[in-house]
C-alpha positions in Angstrom: 28.0 -167.3 -54.4 30.5 -168.0 -51.6 31.8 -165.4 -49.2 35.3 -165.3 -51.0 33.7 -164.4 -54.3 31.5 -161.9 -52.6 34.3 -160.0 -51.0 36.4 -160.1 -54.1 33.5 -158.6 -56.1 33.0 -155.9 -53.4 36.7 -155.0 -53.4 36.9 -154.8 -57.2 33.8 -152.6 -57.3 35.1 -150.4 -54.6 38.4 -149.9 -56.3 36.8 -149.2 -59.7 34.4 -146.6 -58.2 36.9 -144.9 -55.9 40.2 -144.8 -57.7 39.4 -141.6 -59.5 37.9 -139.8 -56.6 40.3 -137.0 -55.9 38.9 -136.5 -52.4 40.3 -139.9 -51.2 43.8 -140.4 -50.2 45.8 -143.4 -48.9 44.5 -143.1 -45.4 40.9 -143.2 -46.6 41.7 -146.4 -48.5 43.6 -147.8 -45.6 40.5 -147.4 -43.4 38.1 -148.8 -45.9 40.3 -151.8 -46.8 40.9 -152.6 -43.1 37.2 -152.7 -42.5 36.6 -154.9 -45.5 39.4 -157.1 -44.4 38.0 -157.5 -40.9 34.6 -158.5 -42.4 36.3 -161.0 -44.6 38.2 -162.5 -41.6 35.0 -162.7 -39.6 33.1 -164.3 -42.5 30.5 -161.6 -42.3 28.3 -160.3 -45.2 26.5 -157.5 -43.4 27.6 -156.9 -39.8 31.3 -156.4 -39.1 32.5 -156.2 -35.5 35.3 -153.6 -35.3 37.1 -151.6 -32.7 38.8 -148.3 -33.1 42.1 -149.7 -31.8 42.0 -152.7 -34.2 41.2 -150.5 -37.2 44.0 -148.0 -36.2 46.5 -150.8 -35.8 45.7 -152.6 -39.0 45.4 -149.4 -41.1 48.7 -148.0 -39.6 46.9 -144.8 -38.5 48.8 -143.7 -35.4 46.9 -140.7 -34.0 43.3 -140.4 -32.8 42.8 -137.0 -34.6 43.8 -138.6 -37.9 41.6 -141.6 -37.4 38.6 -139.4 -36.5 39.3 -137.0 -39.3 39.5 -139.6 -42.1 36.7 -141.7 -40.7 34.4 -138.7 -40.5 35.3 -137.6 -44.1 34.4 -141.1 -45.3 31.0 -140.8 -43.6 30.5 -137.4 -45.2 31.4 -138.8 -48.6 28.8 -141.5 -48.2 
């Protein structure tokens, strides 16, 4: 399976599982999709190199408190 197919399958599975989760809002999805996008761009399957500033810019999250709030919530949600 090539990396494009792998990321497509991950994205579809992610959306299928999480679309009905009432805890998640658009900022949660923006963070998760940004991280997945960075992994795809890097051609990575397991380790994705990210920085807070890059994630914030790509996900259009402007303030640090919002970034930390939604990132922490994602961690708590598993």
